[in-house]
C-alpha positions in Angstrom: 0.0 0.0 0.0 2.9 2.3 0.7 4.1 1.9 -2.9 0.8 3.1 -4.3 0.9 6.1 -1.9 4.4 7.0 -3.2 3.3 6.5 -6.8 0.3 8.9 -6.2 2.3 11.6 -4.6 6.0 11.1 -5.1 6.1 10.8 -8.9 4.0 13.9 -9.6 6.2 15.9 -7.2 9.3 14.8 -9.0 7.8 15.7 -12.4 6.8 19.1 -11.1 10.3 19.7 -9.7 11.7 18.7 -13.1 9.3 21.1 -14.9 10.2 24.0 -12.6 13.9 23.4 -13.0 13.6 23.3 -16.8 11.6 26.5 -16.7 14.2 28.1 -14.5 17.0 27.1 -16.8 15.0 28.4 -19.8 14.6 31.7 -18.0 18.3 32.0 -17.4 19.0 31.3 -21.0 16.4 33.8 -22.1 17.7 36.5 -19.7 21.2 35.9 -21.1 20.0 36.4 -24.6 17.7 39.3 -24.1 19.9 41.4 -21.8 23.4 40.2 -22.8 24.4 39.3 -19.3 26.1 36.3 -17.7 24.4 33.4 -16.2 25.2 34.4 -12.6 23.5 37.7 -13.0 20.6 36.0 -14.8 20.1 33.7 -11.8 20.2 36.7 -9.5 17.6 38.5 -11.6 15.4 35.3 -11.6 15.6 35.1 -7.8 14.6 38.8 -7.4 11.8 38.5 -10.0 10.3 35.4 -8.4 10.6 36.6 -4.8 9.7 40.3 -5.0 7.5 41.0 -8.0 3.7 40.4 -7.9 3.3 39.2 -11.5 6.6 37.4 -11.7 5.2 34.3 -13.3 4.0 36.1 -16.4 7.3 37.8 -16.9 9.4 34.7 -16.0 7.3 32.6 -18.4 7.7 35.0 -21.3 11.5 35.2 -20.8 11.7 31.4 -20.4 9.7 31.0 -23.6 12.1 33.2 -25.4 15.1 31.3 -23.9 13.6 27.9 -24.9 12.8 29.1 -28.5 16.0 31.0 -29.3 18.5 29.7 -26.8 17.7 26.0 -27.1 16.3 26.2 -30.7 12.9 24.6 -29.7 9.8 25.0 -31.8 7.2 27.5 -30.5 4.8 24.8 -29.4 7.5 22.9 -27.5 8.5 26.1 -25.7 4.8 26.8 -25.0 4.3 23.4 -23.5 7.3 24.0 -21.2 6.5 27.5 -20.2 2.7 27.7 -20.2 1.4 24.3 -19.1 -1.4 25.9 -17.0 -2.6 28.0 -19.8 -2.6 25.1 -22.2 -4.5 23.0 -19.6 -7.0 25.8 -19.2 -7.7 25.8 -23.0 -8.0 22.0 -23.1 -10.4 21.9 -20.1 -12.5 24.8 -21.4 -12.6 23.3 -24.9 -13.8 20.0 -23.5 -16.5 21.9 -21.6 -17.7 23.6 -24.8 -17.7 20.2 -26.6 -19.7 18.7 -23.9 -22.2 21.6 -23.8 -22.6 21.4 -27.6 -23.1 17.6 -27.4 -25.8 17.9 -24.7 -27.6 20.6 -26.7 -27.4 18.5 -29.9 -28.9 15.5 -28.2 -31.7 17.6 -26.7 -30.6 17.3 -23.1 -30.5 20.3 -20.7 -27.1 22.0 -20.7 -27.5 23.3 -17.1 
């Protein structure tokens, strides 16, 4: 039973940590390219942005997207999957809700 508990909580946490580390490295790469600075100063800027700014995730995601596209030579959709997973999930979930509502309406069932 403990194995199933670890599979349910441990593996998603490891995957989330890997995602955050990849996003952080992409931010550092993007900051180096955008501002022409070294990696140490880029890490310092990343720490300041994440700790002190209110809308840091929007800024950090945009810089990480730039770093993944132009620093790592990824396609735009690969960089978007890395940097905006919540936004993509929101569109998928919203789209499935629209499809369900259209299906219910087409079959004559009550949407609400």
